[in-house]
Structure formats: structure tokens, C-alpha cells
N, C-alpha and C positions, 0 to 999 in steps of 0.2 A: 538472614536471606542467603540462599545458595542456589547454584545452577543445577538443573536436573535435565536429563534427556528424556524425551517422550518416546513412545513406541516407534514413531517414524524416524527418530534420530535427531529431531530438532531440539535445540537447547532453548530453554526458557527459564526466566527467573521465578523462583518460588518464594513466596512471602512478599511479593511486591503488591502495590495497591491495585494496579490494573490487572484484570483477569486476562488469561490468554485468549486471543481472538479466535472466534469460531471460524470454520471454513467459510460459512455464509458471510460473516462480517468481512473477512479478507477479500472475498469475491466482490462484495459491494464496494469496498474501498478501491479496489483495482478498477472496477467499472466507472466509478465516479472520477477517478484520476484520468482515465482515458477520455471520458466525456468532457471534462474541463479542458483537457488539452485540445480536443476537437473544436470546442467553442472558441478557444483562444486563437487557434489557427484560422478558423472561419472569420473571426473578427479582423485579423490582420491580413486576410486573403493570401495565405501561404499554405503550401502542402502540409498535411498532417505528418507529424514525426520530425519536423524541422525546428520545432520550438521546444526549448528546454523547460522542464517543470520547475517546481519550487527549489529543488536541490540540484546543484551542478553535477 
């Protein structure tokens, strides 16, 4: 396994089990993250953006 740079300059692992995420998958993951955060903020009745996500 070794690191390789893509045309855009991003480094990704070659030979790993997980395939590189497609732009669509990345967009979907980002949207889901924002949606979950909005739901959590609504449940706690606080403004969006004031609640930390899973990682600190």
C-alpha cells in the first residue's frame, strides 16, 4: 500500500479496502452531517451551528 496524488492534488491510499469516495458520495455525506446537526439543534432548541458534531 502506498500513497498517491490524484490529478486534483489530493492524497489517497492505494491498495486499501475502501474505494475513494466519489464527489457525489462526499456531497451526500456532507448533507447528511448538516441535516443531523440541524435535527439535533432543533431537538435541543438551540441555534444551528452551536452544537458540536461527533468529533471535537
